VOGU-3710 file (C-alpha; in Angstrom, 3 decimals, decimal comma):
1> maeeagpetl> -2,371/-9,159/19,495  -4,057/-7,878/22,655  -3,493/-4,343/23,901  -2,722/-3,548/27,515  -5,745/-3,951/29,810  -8,083/-0,979/29,982  -11,758/-0,079/30,160  -14,150/-1,788/27,788  -15,407/0,430/24,957  -18,560/0,219/22,863
11> vraaravvgg> -18,548/2,116/19,569  -21,984/2,827/18,094  -22,181/3,620/14,395  -25,283/4,211/12,301  -23,084/3,198/9,375  -20,273/0,647/9,595  -18,584/-1,662/7,091  -18,721/-5,101/8,660  -18,363/-8,421/6,879  -18,346/-6,772/3,475
21> veraasvrvr> -21,636/-4,912/3,932  -22,561/-1,498/5,256  -24,989/-1,529/8,177  -25,682/-0,048/11,582  -23,591/-1,758/14,243  -22,000/-1,564/17,632  -18,449/-2,762/18,156  -17,354/-3,820/21,625  -13,636/-3,608/22,344  -11,750/-5,177/25,232
31> dgvvvevgav> -7,971/-5,208/25,693  -7,445/-3,939/22,160  -9,485/-6,662/20,461  -13,013/-6,722/19,031  -15,036/-8,998/21,307  -18,534/-8,409/19,922  -20,199/-6,935/16,849  -23,880/-6,372/17,512  -26,895/-4,208/16,979  -26,288/-0,478/17,109
41> dadaggaevv> -28,453/-0,215/20,251  -26,814/-3,136/22,084  -26,654/-2,790/25,867  -23,457/-1,020/26,873  -23,031/-3,294/29,874  -20,850/-0,811/31,712  -18,572/-0,064/28,753  -17,498/3,434/27,850  -19,698/4,419/24,896  -18,492/6,289/21,815
51> vladdevllp> -21,171/7,380/19,346  -20,184/8,316/15,805  -21,700/11,397/14,199  -24,494/10,970/11,674  -22,158/11,785/8,776  -19,462/9,289/9,817  -18,875/5,661/8,816  -16,885/3,182/10,885  -14,330/1,304/8,765  -11,610/-1,186/9,613
61> glvdthvhvn> -8,179/0,407/9,668  -6,595/0,270/6,228  -3,629/-2,004/5,450  -1,065/-0,550/3,048  1,328/-3,269/1,967  3,424/-1,066/-0,342  5,227/1,696/1,539  8,803/2,911/1,100  9,835/4,277/4,500  13,502/4,674/3,432
71> epgrtdwegf> 14,968/4,484/6,942  17,810/4,006/7,724  20,051/5,467/5,065  17,661/7,823/3,273  15,686/9,115/6,222  15,618/12,608/4,719  13,264/11,098/2,126  10,757/9,920/4,792  11,390/7,846/7,958  9,331/5,690/10,316
81> asatraaaag> 8,063/8,541/12,484  6,788/10,710/9,644  5,492/7,804/7,542  3,494/6,242/10,340  2,075/9,588/11,459  0,915/10,143/7,886  -0,549/6,643/7,826  -2,516/7,249/11,004  -3,812/10,570/9,701  -5,003/8,738/6,575
91> gvttivdmpl> -6,845/5,923/8,363  -4,069/3,383/7,775  -3,330/1,272/10,856  -0,847/-1,187/9,319  1,899/-0,642/6,770  4,393/-3,058/5,264  7,774/-1,497/4,539  9,508/-2,221/1,250  13,111/-3,507/1,390  14,417/-0,517/-0,585
101> nsipptttva> 15,274/2,450/-0,639  16,790/2,105/2,786  20,510/1,564/3,270  21,133/-1,246/3,887  18,293/-2,847/1,921  16,441/-5,641/3,698  18,199/-8,488/1,921  19,768/-10,172/4,976  18,655/-10,908/8,526  21,251/-8,458/9,821
111> aleekrrvaa> 19,747/-5,678/7,700  16,240/-6,594/8,871  17,325/-6,416/12,493  18,969/-3,040/11,874  15,725/-1,741/10,383  13,706/-3,086/13,298  16,116/-1,489/15,759  15,710/1,890/14,076  11,922/1,570/13,810  11,323/0,525/17,409
121> dqvwvdvgfw> 9,679/3,150/19,627  8,940/5,576/16,784  6,033/3,967/14,909  2,501/5,324/15,306  0,857/2,362/13,561  1,782/-1,298/13,215  4,594/-2,074/10,771  5,544/-5,269/8,976  8,491/-5,792/6,656  9,179/-7,229/3,222
131> ggavpgnvad> 12,488/-8,918/2,533  14,343/-8,352/-0,716  15,290/-10,849/-3,420  18,410/-9,747/-5,292  21,104/-11,574/-7,268  23,073/-13,938/-5,050  20,883/-13,933/-1,942  18,733/-17,050/-2,441  20,409/-18,514/0,653  19,183/-15,521/2,676
141> lgplheagvl> 15,502/-15,976/1,829  14,871/-18,864/4,227  16,486/-17,135/7,222  14,602/-13,902/6,454  11,363/-15,892/6,266  12,089/-17,453/9,637  12,908/-14,003/11,018  9,378/-12,905/10,174  9,294/-10,989/6,887  5,937/-11,186/5,117
151> gfkcflldsg> 7,386/-12,035/1,718  9,998/-10,875/-0,780  10,192/-8,012/-3,256  12,179/-8,150/-6,477  12,666/-6,065/-9,614  12,883/-7,266/-13,195  14,766/-4,127/-14,286  16,977/-1,476/-12,709  15,394/-0,480/-9,396  16,836/3,022/-9,457
161> veefphlapg> 19,196/2,394/-6,520  22,450/0,516/-6,982  22,286/-1,387/-3,689  19,127/-3,260/-4,823  19,926/-4,867/-8,218  17,296/-6,605/-10,323  16,827/-10,290/-11,092  17,392/-11,808/-14,520  14,751/-14,376/-15,600  16,815/-17,331/-14,409
171> eladamaeta> 17,460/-15,638/-11,080  13,738/-14,954/-10,697  13,069/-18,653/-11,237  15,644/-19,654/-8,626  14,285/-17,160/-6,101  10,664/-18,140/-6,701  11,510/-21,815/-6,391  12,914/-20,993/-2,969  9,909/-18,915/-1,901  7,699/-21,804/-3,042
181> rigslmvvha> 9,752/-24,189/-0,896  9,451/-22,052/2,224  5,813/-21,065/1,590  6,410/-17,361/1,074  5,167/-14,760/-1,409  7,201/-13,119/-4,183  6,122/-9,578/-5,044  7,417/-8,292/-8,352  8,039/-4,929/-9,974  7,154/-6,175/-13,434
191> edadeiaeca> 8,567/-4,105/-16,281  10,751/-5,523/-19,035  13,889/-3,480/-19,718  14,061/-4,632/-23,348  10,756/-2,871/-24,027  11,872/0,400/-22,428  13,698/3,181/-24,231  15,919/5,799/-22,671  13,863/8,812/-21,666  15,057/11,913/-23,479
201> hgtaysgfle> 15,739/14,977/-21,378  12,916/17,462/-21,516  9,738/18,714/-19,885  7,199/16,837/-22,018  5,385/14,101/-20,123  4,611/12,402/-23,437  8,312/11,654/-23,918  8,553/9,904/-20,571  5,335/7,943/-21,179  6,469/6,781/-24,607
211> srpdaaeera> 9,730/5,511/-23,115  7,850/3,041/-20,881  5,087/1,493/-23,049  2,332/-0,845/-21,945  4,263/-3,692/-23,572  6,970/-3,434/-20,893  4,489/-4,431/-18,200  2,613/-6,915/-20,335  5,758/-8,828/-21,283  7,168/-8,842/-17,740
221> irlvvdtarr> 3,875/-10,035/-16,262  3,845/-12,939/-18,697  7,278/-13,870/-17,350  6,032/-13,668/-13,748  3,049/-15,866/-14,546  5,149/-18,427/-16,413  7,697/-18,552/-13,595  5,013/-19,003/-10,950  3,449/-21,773/-13,027  6,778/-23,623/-13,445
231> tggrahvvhl> 7,945/-23,267/-9,857  4,620/-23,533/-8,041  5,458/-20,221/-6,388  3,013/-17,628/-5,122  3,343/-14,303/-6,928  2,011/-10,791/-6,553  2,415/-8,064/-9,173  2,861/-4,599/-7,720  1,552/-1,240/-8,998  -0,146/-2,349/-12,208
241> sasgavptlr> -0,617/0,587/-14,558  -1,156/-1,171/-17,917  -4,687/-2,548/-18,120  -3,668/-4,667/-21,119  -2,003/-7,135/-18,730  -5,293/-8,019/-17,042  -6,275/-10,826/-19,480  -2,948/-12,577/-18,839  -3,545/-12,471/-15,098  -7,156/-13,591/-15,443
251> aaradgvdvt> -6,172/-16,563/-17,591  -3,372/-17,546/-15,230  -5,696/-17,654/-12,271  -8,195/-19,707/-14,259  -5,331/-22,187/-14,757  -4,686/-22,335/-11,015  -1,629/-20,094/-10,874  -1,455/-18,328/-7,489  -0,982/-14,748/-8,674  -2,547/-11,516/-7,460
261> vetcphylhf> -2,148/-7,904/-8,534  -2,450/-4,435/-7,078  -2,899/-0,979/-8,513  -2,428/2,430/-6,910  -4,442/5,602/-6,270  -2,469/7,663/-8,784  -3,279/5,285/-11,642  -6,964/5,541/-10,730  -7,012/9,324/-10,359  -4,764/10,924/-12,974
271> daatiadgat> -4,530/10,484/-16,715  -1,683/11,235/-19,083  -3,624/13,739/-21,178  -3,911/16,197/-18,295  -0,302/16,037/-17,062  1,311/19,378/-17,791  4,789/19,814/-19,170  7,322/19,887/-16,341  4,934/18,322/-13,801  7,597/15,954/-12,501
281> elkccppirg> 5,685/15,402/-9,273  3,642/12,969/-11,398  6,592/10,873/-12,546  6,370/7,283/-11,363  7,366/3,889/-12,721  5,434/2,360/-14,352  3,904/5,580/-15,637  0,426/7,045/-15,421  -1,275/6,215/-18,720  -4,294/7,463/-20,681
291> tanrealwqa> -7,936/7,983/-19,790  -9,209/4,771/-21,418  -6,542/2,801/-19,566  -7,556/4,391/-16,256  -11,191/3,457/-16,786  -10,160/-0,095/-17,690  -8,305/-0,339/-14,374  -11,455/0,738/-12,540  -13,448/-1,865/-14,427  -10,906/-4,576/-13,578
301> lvqgdidlvv> -11,123/-3,638/-9,908  -14,896/-3,801/-9,845  -14,866/-7,136/-11,678  -12,301/-8,615/-9,294  -9,446/-8,943/-11,788  -7,355/-6,490/-9,732  -7,232/-7,600/-6,107  -6,193/-4,616/-4,062  -5,210/-0,957/-3,962  -2,144/0,270/-2,079
311> tdhspctadl> -0,262/3,532/-2,358  3,286/2,606/-3,395  4,207/5,572/-1,194  7,593/6,432/-2,726  8,734/9,824/-1,430  11,934/11,734/-1,953  13,342/15,152/-1,187  12,023/18,035/-3,266  15,264/18,530/-5,173  15,187/14,953/-6,517
321> kardtgdfaa> 11,938/15,742/-8,308  13,848/18,237/-10,512  11,082/20,764/-10,061  13,406/23,615/-10,993  13,930/22,242/-14,509  10,857/20,055/-14,997  13,102/17,455/-16,634  11,357/14,074/-16,587  14,568/12,215/-17,366  16,309/13,666/-14,315
331> awggiaslql> 13,444/13,457/-11,799  13,035/10,672/-9,261  10,131/8,393/-10,115  7,775/8,019/-7,197  4,623/9,499/-5,670  4,060/10,169/-1,972  0,434/9,509/-1,066  0,269/7,435/2,112  -1,985/9,912/3,925  -4,194/10,470/0,867
341> glpvvwtgar> -4,923/6,979/-0,436  -8,390/6,527/1,044  -9,885/9,889/-0,003  -8,293/9,663/-3,460  -9,739/6,214/-4,150  -13,087/7,024/-2,554  -13,376/10,211/-4,623  -13,029/8,163/-7,806  -15,209/5,315/-6,578  -18,028/7,633/-5,588
351> ergvpltdvv> -17,959/9,364/-8,969  -18,400/5,951/-10,617  -21,116/4,655/-8,295  -18,788/2,149/-6,614  -19,747/1,504/-2,966  -17,545/2,163/0,034  -17,624/-1,556/0,841  -15,585/-2,242/-2,302  -12,997/0,368/-1,311  -12,669/-1,243/2,114
361> rwmataparr> -12,141/-4,648/0,535  -9,463/-3,317/-1,815  -7,617/-1,228/0,783  -8,026/-3,171/4,026  -9,309/-6,742/3,821  -7,606/-7,978/0,651  -4,118/-6,618/1,451  -4,212/-8,105/4,948  -5,288/-11,485/3,680  -2,762/-11,644/0,849
371> vglagkgeia> 0,196/-11,079/3,159  -1,173/-13,235/5,995  -1,898/-10,536/8,561  -4,557/-12,276/10,613  -6,645/-9,933/12,712  -6,102/-6,965/10,417  -8,246/-5,327/7,738  -11,697/-6,208/9,081  -14,101/-5,494/11,919  -14,716/-8,962/13,307
381> vgadadlcvf> -14,686/-10,770/16,622  -11,101/-11,614/17,498  -9,579/-9,013/15,197  -7,462/-6,152/16,430  -9,673/-3,142/17,119  -8,032/-1,081/14,384  -10,685/1,368/13,237  -11,110/4,366/10,955  -13,785/7,011/11,452  -14,495/8,342/7,972
391> apdehwivdp> -16,723/11,196/6,822  -17,437/10,166/3,209  -19,321/13,292/2,141  -16,898/15,952/3,328  -14,934/17,832/0,649  -11,487/19,302/1,227  -8,545/20,730/-0,694  -5,119/19,108/-0,439  -2,412/21,318/1,045  0,928/19,439/0,973
401> aalhhknpvs> 2,284/21,562/3,817  -0,508/20,272/6,064  0,296/16,597/5,422  2,511/14,544/7,721  4,787/13,337/4,903  8,315/14,594/5,564  8,629/16,364/2,209  5,732/18,562/1,026  5,751/17,358/-2,580  2,415/16,095/-3,866
411> pyagrtltgt> 0,742/15,825/-7,280  -2,564/16,201/-5,423  -1,771/19,756/-4,290  -4,797/21,997/-4,742  -7,093/19,125/-5,713  -10,498/18,751/-4,092  -11,044/15,301/-2,609  -14,118/13,767/-1,036  -13,909/11,947/2,278  -12,080/12,904/5,456
421> vratwlrgrp> -10,516/10,674/8,096  -11,640/12,117/11,423  -10,120/9,539/13,760  -7,976/6,415/13,620  -7,987/3,802/16,381  -5,137/1,383/16,947  -6,041/-1,671/19,027  -9,021/-0,036/20,667  -7,647/3,416/21,384  -7,612/6,591/19,269
431> vdlaagprgr> -4,225/7,468/17,825  -3,197/10,780/19,383  -0,492/12,429/17,312  0,220/14,777/20,225  1,073/11,803/22,436  3,738/9,131/22,064  3,732/6,412/19,389  2,497/2,953/20,335  2,609/0,999/17,105  4,162/-2,457/17,019
441> llrrga> 6,552/-4,252/14,706  4,814/-7,231/13,125  6,296/-10,608/12,239  4,963/-13,301/9,952  2,649/-15,624/11,808  2,698/-13,617/15,032
//
């Protein structure tokens, strides 16, 4: 989508990630769109020239397809203004909002329009929307698809909020048959309630982890795969934490099942053995697992068995994290990390010798392609000039109070990360957090 007319700009970068490789390049921008990618010393031809510093790399703007904005209804948890400011500060130029935990959830066209009305004029980056699949709303999926949602989210167990109930296996099949009919994507929180025990009250992380075993994900993912195979539906598994499910996904794809999977920065960074008693800021569902599991997730990413990395930014107010008691049973399960995703993943990738080009594929190109956001997630002629200026060698310490998230609760507090976002460009112009927002609301196919 073209930006308003303005002067042509030529960005020169000694290092840029273009077409899946890192090289020197110049990027010419006109009316918010990339019109040429050339040699770093290409003739400016009258364009305004911006030259990146020697320690900076030009990346496409990241695309985070798993963000809980929570507005309207639970805006004290986050909100469009704070979430999109955090996104911009973290190099993310497009987010896709989950259909919960807002009130109302995005399960009808009327609810979608209410969310769009609230979001308009307060988003600093571009925002798309997921619809929700819940019991009894199969008839709403087609109209939501036509209204422009990018796909549908469902749960296979209690979502944690009563206004967004989960689907039973038969209901999942009915919903996925409908998404197959209309050509949409079903994204699934895949944990099986029958494999999950009630978490006992207490401060021990081990108790919470044991209540949600690997088998809960593995069994639910088998159901997702089988349902996609029977219905011909397209499926995407969100926030994979159990590496033991990877063989099931690999085999399904070898059989022609259209299924993809994501993991999240917290599963790649933390491990269960180092989570202190009472550290409820690290509670999330599914849970952070052990060191060997974490390394297996990294291996699956590098080998292509895991397709993408998104944050599952799931914030809440500080009191809901039960930080006063450290009770894992009482605490809300979710991690806020929208602004931190790129440096967290890059820190881990760098330590393992994984190139920045892989991180860009996981966090920009692959998410955009899976949800059908043409012109996003890459630096290419015809794409939106959404850019991230990244200093990959700079170290810094996370201070939650300095982040743009509405609530300063972060498991990364005090941690040293590598890689700093120095500037984010949206459609050819730097995002200025001191100026007004100019993000757009995205619709499927637009």
